[in-house]
C-alpha angles and dihedrals in degrees: 000000000000091000092052091049092050090050091052093051091049091051093051093048092051090049092052092050094051112105114249093234092138093060112107116245119243109273116244114239119240091247092050091049092049092049091048091050094048092047095049096042098034115024091037093045125104097239125083090212090057092051092047093049091048090051092052091048092052090051090059089059090067131213093330089073093060097077092051092047091055089069089066097053090092098037114142090234111086097210091050091052093046096049092042091057093044092050093043089060088062100044104022128102134205090284086072094057098084091049092049092049092049090052089049091054094048100042125079113263089214087076093090097176094052094045091048090054090046092051092050091048092053091046093052093047095047093042088064095045107061093161094056110110113216129184103227090214087072087070096060090106090067123083114260095253090050093051090054092052092048093046092051094046091048093051088238090132126355094226096183091049089056092048089050092052093047092045091054087071095059109081128186091277094052093248105153098167094117090071087100094078095042104061092072090060090057089069089065091064096072146272096298100060092112092054090048091051089051089052091051090052089054125187122331116323096328124129125272107278109263093229089067094061115096115236093257090055099041090104089064091068091094095043102100096187093050093046091049091050090052090054090046089056090049090055092051093044091054090058096043093050089059102219110147091204086079093062098091092053092044092051090049091049091048091052092051096045094040093054090050093048092241096160100186098047096040091051092049093050091044091051092050090050088052091051089052093052103268110113093173099095093047090052091051091047094052092045091054092044091056090058090071145209097023092079096049125106088221124079095234140288128082095326089057090051092048091050091047096053093041093054093046089051093045093050093048088047092054093054095045100255095138099172093052091045092052092048094053094040090054091050088051093050093047091052090049092052092050095055138065133205094028121176093203129069093201093119092052093050090044090057090049090050090052088057089051092051091052091047092051088051087052094242099148101181096044091044094053092044092051092047091051089051090051090055090048089053090053109272106154110161099119092168092063094041087059094044102041110107091203089072097051092108091059099048098079091063117089090222088069088067091050090054089054089048089054089050091055093047091050089051089050091049089066091058137071116235112287142099095310092046091052092049092053091048092050091049090051092051091049089055092050091050090049090051090053091049089053092058103270111189126207089248090056092050094049089048093050106044134002091151105067091103090058096057113103134181122250090265094051101261113147111232092206137032094165097273094089091050092047092050094048095043100042093127090060125071105270091206088077091065102060088118090073 
């Protein structure tokens, strides 16, 4: 019995050790055989026409050919790899994306032709698969310009749409203040806005990649100031959108700009880091600012001091330290008032920002008074005064209209009589009429402007001799205006 059992065990072990040479091999499908034949006789052939014909023939086989083509993405023959990836872009589906990305990670990025073909293949596949959810971090193996192309093709982030929206905030004078109301609209463009903004920023301190500029903005590619402003808006938008995944790029940008003493860009990146929970860059920025004047765009003197105090005030303002902002803004304004022939308008903008701080704190009288002082110093951007959300609390008061009237008259005072002068005068009168319609009282008028009669045009013409005021203010008791 034991002998028989031992013999059985020996027989089974010998059977298990015997090679399965007699098992039939898996049969190759007709499509696989056709793809193999076309690759070997076409892609591997010496003639471009043979490779092109083979690619067209594989395309006719449909999506089933994609899986068989993937096996050739890592072929040792360069032309086979190149034509496999180009053809896969035409017939492949989203199941081919992981394989393409793995090949991208493992291949040398110095092979520009191959990576360009690979980028186009990914773009074509993802462009036809809008419902396919992709983690953008999977694309880190691609060069930055390639990621942007793929993102845009996949609908992951409409990069040019974002550029268009940001560019709408840069007017002919370079005033980009109205960005504040625009960042919210970026959220409507999809989940990948942050990644698109990072693509627009590009590597280091280089310009925005040209391919991200819409056709109507292509001419801006050589405008360094405009392109820098666009990147500045990207930095601020990344902070406002509140996605912490942007922090590494923002920290890197801050380091680059900070080391090069680029005040505007380093402050924007520091502020966005602060919004995302990292106060470190703002602390470094303020520390360096206090060691004036080395961080000033001016070479020294009073302009350097004005710039210094303005930027300290502005930075404190951004991070909500109102008392410190007020203190530095006032120093800036006082220096501005004590000087003549200045090349900087820092004191004027500082006075305007003081008005904004009072308005946000709902201090009506102080806010209106500060805004009027800003106009007296020379603030003249009516467009932004009407847009700025910080001033909302002041707009219901009729004296706000009188301040705008004063702004128009001051603009007219810098002109000789002519079409532009007449337009400014008409706009001022419209503002006065609006103030009356809002319930302007004699006390309000006296508070707002006793000096209209003293404003003259550049050629000496007096804007007012009392008749204009009387005509505009007929609904109000004229006896209150004897001071004019």
